[in-house]
Backbone bond lengths (Angstrom), bond angles and torsions (degrees), N, CA, C in turn:
res aa  C-N    CA-C-N  psi(-1)  N-CA   C-N-CA  omega(-1)  CA-C   N-CA-C  phi
1 M - - - 1.462 - - 1.524 108.84 -
2 S 1.314 117.23 119.26 1.456 120.15 -178.02 1.523 110.74 -93.44
3 S 1.309 115.44 153.69 1.463 120.45 178.73 1.522 110.80 -100.80
4 K 1.335 116.08 17.22 1.468 120.18 -176.42 1.522 112.18 -62.19
5 G 1.322 118.55 -47.16 1.457 122.27 -176.50 1.518 114.23 -83.18
6 K 1.321 116.93 -16.48 1.464 120.39 -176.10 1.516 110.62 -80.31
7 K 1.332 116.06 146.16 1.459 121.62 176.16 1.517 107.86 -116.61
8 H 1.317 116.33 93.70 1.462 120.17 179.18 1.516 108.83 -90.21
9 K 1.316 116.83 105.15 1.458 122.13 176.56 1.514 106.51 -111.69
10 G 1.289 116.52 105.09 1.455 118.34 -177.93 1.512 109.28 82.60
11 S 1.307 117.91 -114.17 1.454 121.37 -179.09 1.526 109.71 -87.89
12 P 1.332 117.18 159.11 1.463 119.75 179.77 1.527 113.10 -66.95
13 N 1.327 118.27 -14.67 1.461 121.37 179.70 1.526 112.57 -85.61
14 T 1.314 117.86 -12.02 1.459 121.52 -177.19 1.522 110.45 -76.15
15 I 1.342 115.18 131.41 1.459 121.22 178.25 1.521 109.43 -97.16
16 A 1.340 116.94 -50.27 1.463 121.51 -178.39 1.525 109.77 -148.33
17 L 1.334 115.72 145.46 1.462 122.17 177.69 1.518 109.47 -118.43
18 N 1.333 115.51 150.64 1.451 121.43 175.15 1.530 107.16 -114.90
19 K 1.338 116.02 83.72 1.466 120.33 -177.29 1.519 111.67 -68.52
20 K 1.327 116.12 -29.85 1.463 120.98 -177.65 1.532 111.88 -64.76
21 A 1.333 116.97 -27.43 1.462 120.92 -176.49 1.525 111.69 -62.25
22 R 1.319 117.43 -40.91 1.464 120.36 -178.49 1.522 111.40 -71.81
23 F 1.324 116.92 -23.22 1.462 120.66 176.23 1.524 110.89 -79.11
24 E 1.322 117.36 -37.18 1.462 122.57 -175.16 1.537 113.78 -86.05
25 F 1.344 117.47 -22.98 1.466 120.81 -172.21 1.522 111.86 -134.53
26 F 1.338 115.64 154.88 1.461 122.71 165.29 1.518 106.16 -87.85
27 I 1.317 118.60 116.35 1.461 122.27 -179.41 1.524 107.54 -88.31
28 E 1.330 116.77 116.95 1.463 120.77 -176.83 1.525 112.80 -95.21
29 E 1.328 116.44 -30.80 1.466 120.16 -175.57 1.519 108.88 -155.44
30 N 1.334 116.58 147.52 1.462 121.91 177.03 1.520 109.96 -112.00
31 V 1.335 115.90 141.20 1.460 122.01 178.14 1.523 107.15 -131.49
32 E 1.329 116.44 135.39 1.462 120.89 177.67 1.521 109.46 -93.40
33 A 1.336 115.86 134.56 1.457 120.55 179.51 1.523 109.35 -135.75
34 G 1.319 115.78 143.31 1.460 120.64 172.89 1.517 108.52 -82.73
35 I 1.332 116.55 166.76 1.459 120.85 -179.66 1.521 108.82 -128.56
36 A 1.334 115.90 135.51 1.465 121.20 174.94 1.527 107.59 -82.23
37 L 1.329 116.85 112.16 1.460 122.26 -175.03 1.523 111.36 -120.76
38 E 1.327 115.22 158.47 1.452 121.41 172.49 1.530 108.16 -94.22
39 G 1.321 116.60 167.30 1.460 121.33 -175.90 1.516 114.16 -58.67
40 W 1.326 117.09 -45.40 1.462 119.81 -178.72 1.524 111.31 -65.40
41 E 1.341 117.44 -29.13 1.466 120.94 178.85 1.525 110.77 -69.05
42 V 1.329 116.23 -40.20 1.464 120.40 179.07 1.524 109.85 -63.05
43 K 1.329 116.56 -43.00 1.466 120.39 179.00 1.528 110.70 -62.57
44 S 1.323 117.24 -41.12 1.461 120.68 178.52 1.526 111.12 -66.32
45 L 1.337 116.95 -39.57 1.469 120.17 178.07 1.525 110.45 -63.87
46 R 1.317 117.64 -36.97 1.464 120.76 177.73 1.529 110.94 -61.05
47 E 1.321 116.50 -30.65 1.464 121.59 177.32 1.528 111.84 -85.52
48 G 1.334 117.74 -5.14 1.466 121.26 178.86 1.516 113.76 80.78
49 R 1.325 118.09 26.45 1.463 121.91 -176.67 1.523 111.58 -97.50
50 A 1.322 116.79 62.15 1.467 120.46 179.48 1.520 109.41 -134.74
51 Q 1.324 115.48 151.38 1.458 121.65 179.93 1.525 107.57 -143.22
52 I 1.344 117.10 123.67 1.472 120.65 -176.82 1.531 112.89 -121.26
53 T 1.326 118.81 13.37 1.472 119.59 -176.08 1.522 112.28 -67.00
54 E 1.313 118.74 -33.39 1.466 121.75 -178.60 1.529 112.48 -98.05
55 S 1.319 117.76 9.69 1.462 119.62 -174.81 1.526 112.02 -93.04
56 Y 1.321 115.10 163.82 1.461 121.86 179.33 1.526 108.92 -152.07
57 V 1.333 115.16 163.74 1.467 121.57 -177.78 1.520 108.63 -113.11
58 L 1.335 116.53 131.89 1.457 122.08 175.86 1.519 109.74 -121.09
59 L 1.329 115.08 147.17 1.462 121.41 177.18 1.515 108.27 -107.49
60 R 1.333 116.72 118.46 1.466 122.26 -179.67 1.517 109.39 -135.96
61 D 1.307 116.75 136.66 1.479 122.38 176.56 1.525 111.93 49.26
62 N 1.332 116.37 45.02 1.462 123.12 -179.78 1.529 112.90 58.46
63 E 1.314 117.53 30.62 1.461 122.73 175.40 1.522 108.56 -136.92
64 A 1.333 116.26 153.81 1.462 121.53 -179.88 1.527 109.43 -106.28
65 Y 1.338 116.48 138.10 1.456 122.34 -179.39 1.514 110.24 -130.46
66 L 1.332 115.75 145.86 1.457 122.81 176.84 1.521 108.43 -103.18
67 F 1.328 116.07 120.02 1.467 122.76 179.89 1.523 109.41 -109.37
68 G 1.322 116.27 145.97 1.454 121.09 171.12 1.514 116.43 79.58
69 C 1.308 118.19 2.26 1.467 120.80 176.67 1.527 107.77 -74.64
70 H 1.317 116.51 127.04 1.463 120.50 -176.91 1.523 109.67 -104.71
71 I 1.324 116.89 114.68 1.461 122.40 174.91 1.530 106.43 -113.84
72 T 1.315 115.96 111.05 1.461 121.45 -177.08 1.522 110.16 -74.54
73 P 1.334 118.11 124.21 1.466 119.73 179.46 1.529 111.29 -69.81
74 L 1.307 115.97 147.02 1.458 121.23 176.85 1.522 109.26 -72.40
75 P 1.327 117.81 149.10 1.471 119.30 178.04 1.527 112.23 -65.13
76 T 1.325 116.68 -19.99 1.465 120.52 -179.60 1.523 112.26 -91.78
77 A 1.350 117.42 15.04 1.468 120.58 179.81 1.526 109.40 -61.33
78 S 1.291 115.53 155.28 1.458 121.52 -176.85 1.527 111.27 -58.95
79 T 1.322 115.96 149.70 1.465 120.94 -176.86 1.523 112.62 -82.10
80 H 1.320 118.25 -19.26 1.464 119.13 -176.63 1.528 113.89 -88.30
81 I 1.333 117.80 -0.36 1.468 120.32 175.03 1.523 108.80 -119.33
82 H 1.313 115.63 154.64 1.457 121.63 176.15 1.523 107.38 -116.65
83 P 1.346 117.52 96.32 1.468 120.67 -175.37 1.528 112.70 -66.94
84 D 1.333 114.79 138.08 1.464 122.34 175.38 1.529 107.11 -108.90
85 P 1.342 118.78 106.35 1.463 121.19 -173.39 1.527 114.56 -63.58
86 T 1.340 118.46 -26.86 1.468 119.45 -176.00 1.524 112.38 -114.28
87 R 1.300 117.44 29.17 1.466 119.32 -178.53 1.528 110.64 -65.64
88 T 1.330 115.87 158.12 1.459 121.82 177.90 1.522 108.63 -75.80
89 R 1.332 116.01 129.33 1.462 120.40 -178.04 1.524 109.63 -114.99
90 K 1.311 115.84 137.33 1.464 120.94 -179.65 1.525 109.31 -80.70
91 L 1.330 115.59 137.96 1.463 121.02 175.81 1.517 109.05 -95.99
92 L 1.305 116.39 139.42 1.462 122.15 -176.74 1.527 109.17 -102.36
93 M 1.335 115.16 110.96 1.459 121.49 -178.98 1.525 109.25 -139.70
94 H 1.317 116.97 161.50 1.449 121.23 176.26 1.530 109.99 -71.02
95 R 1.313 116.63 150.16 1.465 122.62 -178.44 1.521 111.05 -56.06
96 R 1.333 117.36 -43.80 1.476 120.46 -178.43 1.523 111.41 -62.84
97 E 1.341 116.20 -40.10 1.466 119.63 178.14 1.525 110.76 -62.25
98 I 1.328 116.06 -45.96 1.469 120.18 -179.30 1.522 110.52 -62.89
99 D 1.323 117.09 -43.86 1.471 120.42 179.59 1.529 111.21 -61.15
100 R 1.333 117.01 -41.75 1.463 121.22 179.53 1.529 110.28 -65.40
101 L 1.341 116.29 -42.10 1.466 120.26 179.23 1.523 111.61 -65.76
102 I 1.338 116.87 -38.49 1.467 120.55 177.65 1.523 109.37 -60.16
103 G 1.340 116.82 -43.57 1.462 120.91 178.56 1.515 112.01 -61.64
104 M 1.336 117.29 -42.67 1.465 120.97 -179.06 1.531 111.03 -67.61
105 V 1.331 116.91 -41.22 1.465 120.60 -177.60 1.525 110.77 -70.79
106 D 1.333 117.31 -45.60 1.464 120.89 -176.32 1.523 113.27 -72.84
107 R 1.330 117.26 -45.41 1.458 120.28 -172.48 1.523 113.62 -89.42
108 K 1.338 116.89 -38.28 1.460 119.25 -172.43 1.517 113.66 -104.80
109 G 1.319 118.11 1.11 1.455 121.32 173.61 1.515 115.95 74.97
110 Y 1.311 117.81 27.75 1.455 120.63 177.51 1.530 110.18 -82.91
111 T 1.326 115.07 166.44 1.462 122.97 176.91 1.517 107.78 -124.87
112 L 1.330 116.98 148.11 1.458 120.82 175.63 1.527 108.88 -102.51
113 V 1.346 115.17 120.47 1.461 121.40 -175.28 1.530 109.65 -122.56
114 P 1.341 118.23 129.40 1.464 119.63 174.66 1.534 110.13 -71.57
115 L 1.337 117.03 129.21 1.463 121.21 -177.41 1.524 112.24 -102.39
116 S 1.328 116.77 -44.35 1.465 119.00 179.52 1.518 110.24 -154.44
117 L 1.318 113.98 154.59 1.460 123.09 177.70 1.513 105.68 -118.96
118 Y 1.330 118.17 127.25 1.454 120.83 -173.92 1.525 111.00 -151.12
119 W 1.336 115.16 169.28 1.459 121.92 176.70 1.520 109.19 -96.94
120 S 1.328 116.21 136.77 1.455 121.68 174.67 1.526 107.51 -138.69
121 K 1.314 116.01 112.34 1.467 122.56 -178.64 1.533 111.14 54.56
122 G 1.318 116.21 41.80 1.460 121.29 176.46 1.518 115.06 80.21
123 R 1.312 117.65 3.75 1.463 120.75 179.18 1.520 109.91 -117.43
124 A 1.330 115.37 144.98 1.465 120.02 178.96 1.529 109.01 -78.69
125 K 1.313 115.90 129.29 1.463 122.14 179.71 1.520 109.28 -124.87
126 L 1.323 114.93 152.58 1.457 121.63 178.22 1.522 108.14 -120.54
127 D 1.318 116.08 128.62 1.456 121.47 175.69 1.526 107.03 -90.09
128 V 1.330 116.94 113.30 1.461 122.47 -176.90 1.523 108.00 -105.48
129 G 1.327 116.18 130.11 1.456 120.95 -179.84 1.519 111.42 -102.57
130 L 1.336 115.92 134.26 1.461 121.82 172.64 1.526 105.24 -85.95
131 A 1.330 116.86 114.53 1.459 120.03 -166.37 1.512 113.44 -131.68
132 K 1.332 114.44 156.60 1.460 123.20 170.31 1.519 106.99 -117.76
133 G 1.327 117.36 141.34 1.458 121.50 -178.84 1.512 112.70 -68.04
134 K 1.330 115.79 146.84 1.459 121.54 176.84 1.521 109.49 -94.47
135 K 1.302 115.93 146.77 1.457 121.76 172.30 1.531 108.09 -86.09
136 M 1.309 117.01 168.17 1.465 120.93 -177.17 1.524 111.46 -61.17
137 H 1.336 117.49 -39.80 1.469 119.48 -178.63 1.531 111.34 -67.32
138 D 1.340 117.28 -30.92 1.465 120.39 176.62 1.523 110.19 -65.17
139 K 1.332 116.27 -40.66 1.462 120.51 179.71 1.518 110.39 -64.51
140 R 1.355 116.36 -40.13 1.461 119.98 178.80 1.523 110.98 -64.82
141 D 1.324 116.79 -41.62 1.463 120.45 177.51 1.522 110.76 -60.38
142 N 1.321 115.80 -42.79 1.463 121.14 178.11 1.526 110.98 -59.03
143 E 1.331 115.50 -44.26 1.460 120.83 -179.35 1.528 110.79 -64.32
144 K 1.343 116.63 -42.05 1.461 120.59 178.70 1.525 110.89 -61.94
145 D 1.340 116.04 -44.00 1.467 120.33 179.41 1.532 110.83 -61.23
146 R 1.328 116.11 -43.22 1.462 120.65 179.75 1.523 110.91 -63.14
147 D 1.343 116.47 -43.87 1.465 120.61 178.65 1.523 110.82 -62.78
148 W 1.323 117.14 -41.41 1.458 121.02 179.74 1.521 110.71 -64.21
149 E 1.331 117.55 -42.27 1.469 120.96 178.04 1.528 110.46 -60.98
150 R 1.327 116.54 -41.28 1.465 121.82 179.51 1.533 109.73 -63.65
151 Q 1.341 116.93 -46.39 1.465 120.82 179.70 1.522 111.25 -64.10
152 K 1.331 114.99 -40.87 1.465 119.96 -179.42 1.526 110.33 -60.76
153 S 1.336 116.42 -43.70 1.459 118.93 -179.54 1.529 111.18 -67.02
154 R 1.345 117.77 -34.72 1.468 120.70 176.39 1.522 110.84 -65.23
155 I 1.345 116.72 -42.63 1.464 121.58 -179.67 1.533 109.55 -63.78
156 M 1.320 116.27 -44.21 1.464 120.64 -179.96 1.530 110.88 -63.98
157 K 1.327 116.09 -38.66 1.458 121.29 179.50 1.526 110.27 -65.61
158 A 1.347 116.08 -42.66 1.468 121.24 179.96 1.526 111.80 -68.22
159 S 1.320 117.64 -35.10 1.461 120.87 -177.39 1.539 111.76 -73.71
160 K 1.326 118.13 -21.65 1.464 121.42 179.56 1.515 112.09 -76.89
161 R 1.327 117.08 -18.49 1.482 119.94 -178.60 1.465 112.96 -74.80
């Protein structure tokens, strides 16, 4: 079994990561949600053909939906269906969770951002972050902190020699 086609990012269960989300937002809380998928989508996810960097979560009619997630169909997909790679997918969550998220988004100005797509017990799950947007100066501070941590580790490494 070759690992040529597989995309292992982090753990072997991870399908796709949204690294940009942590740069653009302060993530305050994580919520796990299932996704309603079609058969060809599951097969594509097994091959690691998903991208969630441009996607977002909206709450409509007391339900959560994932917009902009791109799942590339396999060339061997069935001939009797016409796959739509960016179709809107319903997120599966408990009613209480959705109600709480609606309250946070509507009243407190939070945003729901997809953070990662992964397998859990054979089912595709989406890690959704309850987030607040960062200002430009916050991003610069983050970058400075990261650079300082990198320099600090280099200095410590050099001093041990």
